[in-house]
BAMI-293363 format. One line per field, with one value per residue (C-alpha): x negated, y, z; residue number from 1; residue in three letters. Coordinates in nm, 3 decimals, always signed. Example, Ala and Ser with C-alpha at 12.3 -4.5 7.8 and 13.67 -1.06 7.14 Angstrom:
// BAMI-293363
c1: [-1.230 -1.367]
c2: [-0.450 -0.106]
c3: [+0.780 +0.714]
pos: [1 2]
code: [Ala Ser]
//
This chain:
// BAMI-293363
c1: [+10.599 +10.854 +10.763 +10.614 +10.513 +10.186 +10.151 +9.866 +9.869 +9.582 +9.683 +9.557 +9.607 +9.770 +10.129 +10.350 +10.484 +10.463 +10.083 +10.012 +10.115 +10.023 +9.757 +9.757 +9.967 +9.907 +10.138 +10.047 +10.309 +10.210 +10.384 +10.293 +9.960 +9.867 +9.876 +10.112 +10.171 +10.028 +10.119 +9.876 +9.881 +9.734 +10.012 +10.013 +10.221 +10.089 +9.877 +9.504 +9.273 +9.049 +8.675 +8.638 +8.926 +8.770 +8.444 +8.627 +8.844 +8.664 +8.995 +8.931 +9.155 +9.038 +9.160 +9.502 +9.549 +9.600 +9.786 +10.162 +10.392 +10.468 +10.835 +10.761 +10.532 +10.773 +11.060 +10.842 +10.707 +11.050 +11.182 +10.877 +10.927 +11.308 +11.428 +11.114 +11.010 +10.721 +10.388 +10.091 +9.778 +9.857 +10.212 +10.319 +10.103 +10.217 +10.582 +10.583 +10.459 +10.682 +10.991 +10.889 +10.807 +11.122 +11.329 +11.203 +11.353 +11.676 +11.605 +11.612 +11.407 +11.622 +11.372 +11.145 +10.765 +10.549 +10.204 +9.891 +9.699 +9.943 +9.951 +9.571 +9.548 +9.759 +9.622 +9.254 +9.164 +8.796 +8.742 +8.506 +8.783 +9.093 +8.995 +9.073 +8.710 +8.596 +8.870 +8.789 +8.423 +8.510 +8.746 +8.503 +8.762 +8.664 +8.582 +8.804 +8.634 +8.583 +8.741 +8.986 +9.114 +9.470 +9.436 +9.124 +9.288 +9.621 +9.445 +9.240 +9.558 +9.727 +9.430 +9.434 +9.808 +9.758 +9.480 +9.707 +9.980 +9.731 +9.632 +9.997 +10.042 +9.722 +9.630 +9.975 +10.177 +10.439 +10.598 +10.818 +10.701 +10.918 +10.877 +11.130 +10.906 +10.601 +10.802 +10.901 +10.546 +10.394 +10.617 +10.514 +10.250 +9.915 +9.901 +10.232 +10.174 +10.093 +10.401 +10.612 +10.467 +10.545 +10.914 +10.878 +10.681 +10.856 +11.085]
c2: [-4.706 -4.880 -5.099 -5.438 -5.741 -5.889 -6.256 -6.504 -6.870 -7.102 -7.465 -7.824 -7.862 -7.719 -7.850 -7.844 -8.174 -8.421 -8.447 -8.094 -7.801 -7.444 -7.389 -7.008 -6.716 -6.343 -6.063 -5.699 -5.433 -5.189 -4.852 -4.559 -4.728 -4.779 -5.082 -4.989 -5.322 -5.675 -6.028 -6.321 -6.666 -7.012 -7.272 -7.635 -7.846 -8.176 -8.258 -8.319 -8.067 -8.243 -8.182 -7.989 -7.756 -7.695 -7.609 -7.369 -7.189 -7.241 -7.359 -7.679 -7.947 -7.837 -7.480 -7.607 -7.827 -7.516 -7.315 -7.247 -7.480 -7.414 -7.382 -7.107 -6.918 -6.933 -6.808 -6.519 -6.426 -6.452 -6.201 -5.980 -5.972 -5.956 -5.858 -5.662 -5.742 -5.989 -5.995 -6.233 -6.287 -6.594 -6.575 -6.907 -7.079 -6.877 -6.880 -7.262 -7.275 -6.987 -7.160 -7.503 -7.386 -7.168 -7.466 -7.670 -7.413 -7.399 -7.054 -6.938 -6.668 -6.369 -6.166 -6.205 -6.233 -5.995 -6.127 -5.909 -6.170 -6.144 -5.765 -5.741 -5.954 -5.690 -5.374 -5.467 -5.658 -5.556 -5.743 -6.044 -6.266 -6.214 -6.382 -6.165 -6.121 -6.038 -5.777 -5.624 -5.581 -5.466 -5.195 -5.098 -5.174 -5.253 -5.613 -5.706 -6.009 -6.378 -6.501 -6.788 -6.657 -6.533 -6.181 -6.093 -6.216 -6.045 -5.714 -5.752 -5.822 -5.519 -5.294 -5.429 -5.362 -5.003 -4.967 -5.103 -4.859 -4.572 -4.697 -4.701 -4.344 -4.179 -4.381 -4.468 -4.168 -4.356 -4.138 -4.388 -4.738 -5.013 -5.379 -5.453 -5.275 -5.478 -5.799 -5.694 -5.589 -5.923 -6.096 -5.875 -6.024 -5.850 -5.735 -5.548 -5.392 -5.039 -5.036 -5.153 -4.889 -4.609 -4.678 -4.617 -4.291 -3.997 -4.211]
c3: [-12.985 -12.767 -12.469 -12.576 -12.368 -12.497 -12.398 -12.390 -12.280 -12.202 -12.250 -12.250 -12.627 -12.938 -12.921 -12.611 -12.483 -12.196 -12.211 -12.328 -12.113 -12.027 -11.760 -11.743 -11.863 -11.873 -11.986 -12.027 -12.086 -12.359 -12.366 -12.592 -12.668 -12.301 -12.071 -11.788 -11.608 -11.583 -11.475 -11.459 -11.300 -11.331 -11.349 -11.237 -11.474 -11.337 -11.643 -11.663 -11.832 -12.088 -12.042 -12.371 -12.277 -11.934 -12.111 -12.347 -12.090 -11.761 -11.610 -11.414 -11.268 -10.922 -10.991 -11.101 -10.793 -10.579 -10.846 -10.823 -11.014 -11.380 -11.285 -11.030 -11.268 -11.562 -11.347 -11.227 -11.569 -11.730 -11.476 -11.532 -11.911 -11.912 -12.260 -12.353 -12.714 -12.733 -12.915 -12.921 -13.128 -13.339 -13.204 -13.356 -13.092 -12.789 -12.901 -12.902 -12.543 -12.425 -12.567 -12.435 -12.082 -12.067 -12.183 -11.887 -11.648 -11.854 -11.999 -12.362 -12.531 -12.629 -12.832 -13.134 -13.134 -13.334 -13.427 -13.411 -13.617 -13.910 -13.879 -13.875 -14.191 -14.366 -14.204 -14.150 -14.470 -14.446 -14.116 -14.147 -14.007 -13.799 -13.474 -13.174 -13.066 -13.420 -13.466 -13.126 -13.227 -13.581 -13.453 -13.171 -12.906 -12.546 -12.459 -12.167 -12.012 -12.076 -12.400 -12.362 -12.031 -12.051 -11.909 -12.110 -12.431 -12.357 -12.292 -12.612 -12.811 -12.652 -12.739 -13.094 -13.123 -13.004 -13.266 -13.541 -13.434 -13.468 -13.814 -13.919 -13.797 -13.914 -14.222 -14.352 -14.228 -14.027 -13.759 -13.579 -13.494 -13.355 -13.268 -13.543 -13.796 -13.683 -13.725 -14.078 -14.178 -14.079 -14.336 -14.629 -14.865 -14.807 -15.170 -15.131 -14.790 -14.916 -15.138 -14.842 -14.608 -14.856 -14.803 -14.428 -14.444 -14.290 -14.076]
pos: [1 2 3 4 5 6 7 8 9 10 11 12 13 14 15 16 17 18 19 20 21 22 23 24 25 26 27 28 29 30 31 32 33 34 35 36 37 38 39 40 41 42 43 44 45 46 47 48 49 50 51 52 53 54 55 56 57 58 59 60 61 62 63 64 65 66 67 68 69 70 71 72 73 74 75 76 77 78 79 80 81 82 83 84 85 86 87 88 89 90 91 92 93 94 95 96 97 98 99 100 101 102 103 104 105 106 107 108 109 110 111 112 113 114 115 116 117 118 119 120 121 122 123 124 125 126 127 128 129 130 131 132 133 134 135 136 137 138 139 140 141 142 143 144 145 146 147 148 149 150 151 152 153 154 155 156 157 158 159 160 161 162 163 164 165 166 167 168 169 170 171 172 173 174 175 176 177 178 179 180 181 182 183 184 185 186 187 188 189 190 191 192 193 194 195 196 197 198 199 200 201 202 203]
code: [Met Glu Arg Ile Ala Val Ile Asp Phe Glu Thr Thr Gly Ile Ser Pro Gly Thr Gly Cys Arg Ala Thr Glu Ile Ala Val Val Ile Leu Glu Gln Gly Arg Ile Val Asp Arg Tyr Gln Ser Leu Met Asn Ala Gly Val Arg Val Pro Ala Phe Ile Glu Gln Leu Thr Gly Ile Ser Asn Ala Met Leu Arg Thr Ala Pro Ser Ala Glu Gln Val Met Asn Glu Val Asn Glu Phe Val Gly Ile Thr Pro Leu Leu Ala His Asn Ala Ala Phe Asp Gln Lys Phe Trp Asp Phe Glu Leu Gly Leu Ile Lys Arg Thr Arg Leu Gln Asn Phe Ala Cys Ser Leu Leu Leu Ala Arg Arg Leu Met Pro Ala Ala Pro Asn His Lys Leu Gly Thr Leu Thr Thr Phe Ala Lys Leu Pro His Thr Gly Gln Ala His Arg Ala Met Ala Asp Ala Glu Met Ala Ala Asn Leu Thr Ala His Leu Ala Gln Glu Leu Arg His Lys His Gly Leu Arg Glu Leu Ser His Glu Leu Leu Cys Ser Leu Gln Lys Val Pro Ala Ala Lys Ile Asn Glu His Leu Lys Arg His Arg Gly Phe]
//
């Protein structure tokens, strides 16, 4: 499978805006099913971390006071990712923050997001639920550290993506996998996924 950048944000809330910003970002580069590069940083956007978010993530206001600015981090991570195709678990969430934070530094996203959550719903229907930690345990993948920290979650999502790629090869007979194919699969209704995959076998 081609090179993919797997992204995870930690934030102060669910929707980006003046009072809700990113506090941490991690990106792992997945190539041929292996993690080959990493970027991680806390980011100070000048907003306060609510107590319940600090409890969830472990990221405190004191930690962010000494962190680099959000502007610096987003410039660095944008250079790190370049035009590599993107993926996240529950990508709708991370895409919102990626686009918002990029917009503040006058940059625009050039590539699509694939979503390992949507893919897992279609390819791992027997899982108890499709939370990242649950899927990691269900598929017997390695736990990578504290949940709700960006690098641990990005690595878990990358391992899950590599697992889904193996499922597509070995269980469904797909020879060639691309980010474009993942993006198309996540839009197919779960009931029609096998029929859809038949059309891609042998390619």
